[in-house]
VEXDREN-2710 file (C-alpha; in Angstrom, 1 decimal):
% VEXDREN-2710
k/r/px/py/pz
1/MET/0.0/0.0/0.0
2/GLY/1.5/3.4/-1.1
3/LYS/2.2/6.0/1.5
4/GLY/0.0/8.5/-0.3
5/PHE/-2.9/6.2/-0.2
6/VAL/-2.5/5.7/3.6
7/LEU/-2.3/9.5/4.1
8/ARG/-5.5/10.0/2.2
9/ILE/-7.2/7.4/4.4
10/VAL/-5.8/9.1/7.5
11/ALA/-7.1/12.5/6.3
12/LEU/-10.5/11.1/5.6
13/ALA/-10.6/9.5/9.1
14/VAL/-9.6/12.7/10.7
15/LEU/-12.4/14.6/8.9
16/ALA/-14.9/11.8/9.7
17/ALA/-13.9/11.9/13.4
18/GLY/-15.1/15.4/13.7
19/LEU/-11.8/17.3/14.2
20/CYS/-13.3/19.8/11.8
21/ARG/-16.9/20.8/12.3
22/THR/-17.2/22.2/8.8
23/ALA/-16.2/20.8/5.5
24/PRO/-16.4/21.7/1.9
25/ASP/-19.4/20.1/0.1
26/ALA/-18.9/17.9/-2.9
27/GLY/-19.7/20.7/-5.2
28/ALA/-17.3/23.3/-3.7
29/ARG/-16.0/25.4/-6.5
30/ALA/-14.6/28.8/-7.4
31/ALA/-17.0/31.2/-9.1
32/ASP/-17.1/34.8/-10.1
33/VAL/-18.4/37.2/-7.5
34/ARG/-19.3/39.9/-10.1
35/ASP/-20.0/39.7/-13.8
36/GLY/-16.8/40.3/-15.7
37/ASP/-14.6/40.0/-12.7
38/SER/-12.6/36.8/-13.3
39/CYS/-10.2/37.5/-10.5
40/ALA/-12.7/37.4/-7.6
41/PHE/-13.7/34.1/-6.3
42/VAL/-16.2/32.7/-3.8
43/PHE/-16.1/29.2/-2.4
44/SER/-19.1/27.2/-1.4
45/TRP/-18.9/25.4/2.0
46/ASP/-21.4/23.3/3.9
47/ARG/-21.6/21.6/7.3
48/SER/-21.5/17.8/6.9
49/ARG/-22.9/15.2/9.3
50/ILE/-20.5/12.4/10.3
51/ASP/-21.2/9.1/8.7
52/GLY/-20.2/6.8/11.5
53/HIS/-22.4/3.8/10.6
54/ARG/-19.5/1.4/10.6
55/THR/-17.8/2.6/13.7
56/GLY/-20.3/4.6/15.7
57/VAL/-17.9/7.5/15.7
58/THR/-19.4/10.9/16.6
59/CYS/-17.9/14.4/17.0
60/PRO/-16.0/14.5/20.3
61/SER/-16.1/17.2/22.8
62/ALA/-13.3/17.9/25.3
63/ASP/-14.5/15.4/27.8
64/ASN/-16.0/12.4/25.9
65/VAL/-13.2/11.3/23.6
66/THR/-13.5/7.6/24.4
67/GLU/-17.2/7.6/24.1
68/ALA/-17.1/9.4/20.8
69/LEU/-14.0/7.9/19.1
70/GLY/-13.4/4.6/20.9
71/LYS/-9.9/3.6/21.9
72/VAL/-6.7/1.9/20.6
73/SER/-5.0/-0.9/22.5
74/GLY/-1.9/-2.2/20.9
75/CYS/-2.7/-2.8/17.2
76/ARG/-6.4/-3.0/17.8
77/TYR/-9.0/-0.2/17.5
78/TYR/-12.2/-0.7/19.6
79/SER/-14.8/1.5/17.9
80/PRO/-17.8/3.1/19.9
81/ALA/-20.1/0.7/18.1
82/GLY/-18.2/-2.3/19.5
83/LYS/-16.6/-3.4/16.3
84/VAL/-12.8/-4.2/16.6
85/PHE/-10.4/-3.4/13.8
86/ARG/-7.3/-5.5/14.1
87/GLY/-4.4/-3.6/12.7
88/GLY/-4.3/-1.9/9.3
89/ALA/-5.0/1.7/8.3
90/ALA/-8.2/2.0/10.5
91/ALA/-6.3/1.3/13.7
92/GLU/-3.4/3.7/12.6
93/ALA/-5.9/6.4/11.7
94/ALA/-7.7/6.0/14.9
95/ALA/-4.5/6.2/16.9
96/LEU/-3.6/9.5/15.2
97/VAL/-7.1/11.1/15.7
98/ILE/-7.4/10.0/19.3
99/GLY/-3.8/11.0/20.0
100/ALA/-4.5/14.6/18.7
101/GLN/-7.5/15.1/21.1
102/PRO/-5.5/16.5/24.1
103/VAL/-4.1/19.2/21.9
104/MET/-7.6/19.9/20.5
105/ALA/-9.2/19.9/24.0
106/PRO/-9.0/23.7/24.5
107/VAL/-10.9/24.5/21.3
108/LYS/-13.5/21.8/22.0
109/GLN/-14.7/23.5/25.2
110/VAL/-18.4/24.3/25.2
111/VAL/-19.0/28.1/25.7
112/GLY/-22.6/28.5/24.8
113/HIS/-25.7/27.0/23.3
114/SER/-27.8/28.0/20.3
115/PRO/-31.3/26.6/19.9
116/SER/-31.2/27.0/16.2
117/ALA/-28.5/27.3/13.5
118/MET/-27.7/30.8/12.2
119/LYS/-26.3/31.5/8.7
120/ALA/-25.0/34.8/7.3
121/ALA/-27.2/35.8/4.3
122/TYR/-27.5/38.9/2.2
123/PRO/-28.7/41.6/2.8
124/GLU/-29.5/40.8/6.4
125/SER/-29.4/37.8/8.7
126/ALA/-29.6/36.9/12.3
127/LEU/-25.8/35.9/12.3
128/SER/-24.7/39.1/10.5
129/ASN/-26.9/41.3/12.8
130/LEU/-25.4/39.6/15.9
131/PHE/-21.9/40.3/14.5
132/VAL/-22.3/44.0/13.9
133/ASP/-24.4/44.8/17.0
134/THR/-21.8/42.9/19.1
135/ILE/-19.0/45.0/17.5
136/MET/-20.9/48.2/18.2
137/GLU/-21.3/47.3/21.9
138/SER/-17.7/46.3/22.2
139/VAL/-16.4/49.5/20.6
140/GLU/-18.7/51.6/22.8
141/GLN/-17.3/49.7/25.9
142/VAL/-13.6/50.0/24.9
143/SER/-13.8/53.6/23.8
144/GLY/-16.1/55.0/26.4
145/ARG/-17.8/56.9/23.6
146/HIS/-21.3/56.7/22.2
147/VAL/-21.6/54.6/19.0
148/ASP/-24.4/55.5/16.6
149/ALA/-23.8/53.0/13.8
150/GLY/-21.7/49.9/12.8
151/ILE/-20.4/48.6/9.6
152/VAL/-18.6/45.2/9.2
153/ASN/-18.4/42.8/6.3
154/PHE/-20.1/39.6/5.4
155/GLY/-16.8/38.1/4.4
156/GLY/-15.6/38.3/8.1
157/ILE/-18.1/35.5/8.9
158/ARG/-16.5/32.3/7.7
159/VAL/-18.8/29.5/9.0
160/ASP/-22.3/29.2/10.4
161/MET/-23.4/29.3/14.0
162/PRO/-24.3/25.6/14.8
163/GLN/-27.5/24.4/16.4
164/GLY/-26.8/23.1/19.9
165/ASP/-23.5/23.4/21.8
166/ILE/-21.2/26.2/20.7
167/LEU/-17.5/25.3/21.0
168/VAL/-14.5/27.6/21.1
169/ASP/-13.6/26.2/17.8
170/ASP/-16.9/27.4/16.3
171/ILE/-16.2/31.0/17.3
172/MET/-12.6/30.7/16.2
173/SER/-13.6/29.4/12.8
174/MET/-16.5/31.9/12.5
175/PHE/-14.2/34.9/13.1
176/PRO/-10.6/33.8/12.3
177/PHE/-9.2/37.1/11.1
178/LYS/-7.0/39.3/13.3
179/ASN/-8.8/42.5/12.7
180/SER/-9.0/45.1/15.5
181/LEU/-11.9/47.2/16.6
182/VAL/-12.1/50.8/15.5
183/TYR/-14.0/53.9/16.4
184/VAL/-14.5/56.3/13.6
185/SER/-16.0/59.8/13.8
186/MET/-17.6/61.1/10.6
187/LYS/-20.0/63.5/9.2
188/GLY/-23.5/62.4/8.1
189/SER/-22.6/63.5/4.6
190/ARG/-19.7/61.0/4.5
191/LEU/-21.9/58.2/5.9
192/ARG/-24.4/59.0/3.2
193/GLU/-21.7/58.6/0.6
194/ILE/-20.7/55.2/1.9
195/LEU/-24.4/54.0/1.9
196/GLU/-24.9/55.3/-1.6
197/ALA/-21.9/53.4/-2.8
198/MET/-23.2/50.2/-1.2
199/ALA/-26.6/50.7/-2.7
200/ALA/-25.0/51.0/-6.2
201/ASP/-22.9/47.8/-5.6
202/ARG/-23.5/45.6/-2.5
203/PHE/-24.4/46.3/1.0
204/GLN/-22.2/45.2/3.8
205/VAL/-23.4/44.5/7.4
206/LEU/-25.1/47.4/9.0
207/GLY/-25.9/48.2/12.6
208/GLY/-27.8/51.1/14.1
209/ILE/-28.8/52.1/10.5
210/ARG/-32.0/51.4/8.6
211/VAL/-31.9/51.9/4.8
212/VAL/-34.2/51.4/1.9
213/ALA/-32.7/51.1/-1.5
214/GLU/-34.2/50.8/-5.0
215/ASP/-32.6/50.7/-8.5
216/GLY/-29.1/51.2/-6.9
217/ARG/-30.0/54.3/-5.0
218/ILE/-30.8/55.1/-1.3
219/VAL/-34.6/55.9/-0.9
220/SER/-34.3/56.5/2.9
221/ALA/-31.6/56.2/5.5
222/GLU/-32.0/56.5/9.3
223/VAL/-29.5/56.3/12.1
224/GLY/-30.9/55.5/15.6
225/GLY/-34.4/55.8/14.3
226/GLU/-33.9/59.4/13.0
227/PRO/-33.3/60.5/9.4
228/LEU/-29.6/60.6/8.5
229/ASP/-28.4/64.2/9.1
230/ASP/-25.6/65.3/6.7
231/GLY/-24.4/67.9/9.1
232/ARG/-24.2/65.8/12.2
233/ILE/-21.2/64.0/13.5
234/TYR/-21.7/60.2/14.0
235/GLY/-19.7/57.6/15.9
236/LEU/-19.2/54.5/13.8
237/ALA/-17.9/51.1/15.0
238/THR/-16.0/49.0/12.5
239/ILE/-12.8/46.9/12.1
240/THR/-9.3/47.7/10.7
241/PHE/-9.8/45.7/7.6
242/LEU/-12.5/48.1/6.3
243/LEU/-10.6/51.4/6.9
244/HIS/-8.5/51.6/3.6
245/GLY/-10.0/49.4/0.8
246/GLY/-10.9/46.1/2.4
247/ASP/-14.1/44.8/0.5
248/ASP/-14.0/48.1/-1.4
249/LEU/-14.7/50.2/1.7
250/CYS/-12.6/53.2/2.9
251/LEU/-14.2/53.9/6.2
252/GLY/-11.1/55.5/7.6
253/GLU/-10.8/58.1/4.8
254/ASN/-12.4/61.6/4.7
255/VAL/-13.5/61.3/8.3
256/GLU/-13.0/63.4/11.4
257/GLU/-11.3/60.8/13.6
258/VAL/-10.1/57.2/13.7
259/VAL/-9.1/55.4/16.9
260/GLU/-8.0/51.8/16.8
261/TYR/-8.1/49.5/19.9
262/PRO/-6.1/46.3/20.6
263/VAL/-9.2/44.1/20.7
264/ASP/-9.7/41.5/18.0
265/ILE/-13.1/40.5/16.5
266/TYR/-12.8/37.0/18.0
267/ASP/-12.2/38.4/21.5
268/ALA/-15.3/40.7/21.3
269/MET/-17.5/37.9/20.0
270/MET/-16.3/35.4/22.6
271/ASP/-16.8/37.9/25.4
272/TYR/-20.4/38.2/24.2
273/ILE/-21.0/34.5/24.0
274/LYS/-19.5/33.9/27.5
275/SER/-21.5/36.8/29.1
276/GLU/-24.8/35.5/27.7
277/THR/-23.9/32.0/28.8
278/ALA/-22.9/33.1/32.3
279/ALA/-26.3/34.9/32.5
280/GLY/-28.1/31.7/31.6
281/ARG/-29.2/32.8/28.2
282/ASP/-29.1/30.9/24.9
283/ILE/-27.4/32.6/21.9
284/THR/-30.2/33.7/19.7
285/TYR/-30.7/36.7/17.4
286/GLY/-33.0/37.8/14.6
287/THR/-33.6/40.2/11.7
288/ASP/-35.4/43.5/11.9
289/GLY/-35.6/44.8/8.4
290/ARG/-32.6/47.1/8.7
291/VAL/-31.7/46.7/5.0
292/VAL/-34.5/46.6/2.5
293/ILE/-33.8/46.4/-1.2
294/ARG/-36.8/46.9/-3.5
END
């Protein structure tokens, strides 16, 4: 048996054993994001259930490794379903997967519970609303200043919120980028320019703002329930990636003030998850019609 073949078996076993809670679907592919833009790609991903019908293997948490994965003794693999594999690739793969669990334990800690799955969807979704609203609250806390609105990007959410237990790994995978929190002070006229540009192209994730767009133009825009005032100074919460060109946004340009804080997105989101859990609350969210495209 060739080494490459064994490695492929091991890789499949690792995936099936649940070391990764998300995996590309069979049709994962690169595709154009915009018409005529052959350099921009989007990849399709999906969450897959473990097919453990032969072994009884399920996704392990930090404290149920033997129950979920079975055990290896000598050259034999004792699967959770009771079947014994004597030697061969199955026992070798099982030993590798089980042996990796102590290192994986910190990211398999349960930090919260979600009664239903949440996916990021355009132009508004429960998960994206949770993202931006949490960033707004975090920026307000770290800055000690009032935040009127928030803008983050859909691309900053990499996987779905699972139904059931939420692991550290879920939040790490959901928000993997090392982008810091930012407070931006800008005139209403500049905020209007940003929203108009989004209406003509594609909206990103908005918080504290309610907009209606039609035919690539803003029909109405409100901040904090009041009409957007071009002459007013607004406090905006965002992230470093979007200050100078990330996702075609330049939120840090032509503004009054930009203040960056050494707090990552992951830390802000994890603080929220842990605080809700400590208060005995599930992680739930919803939509509220903040972005309407006619």
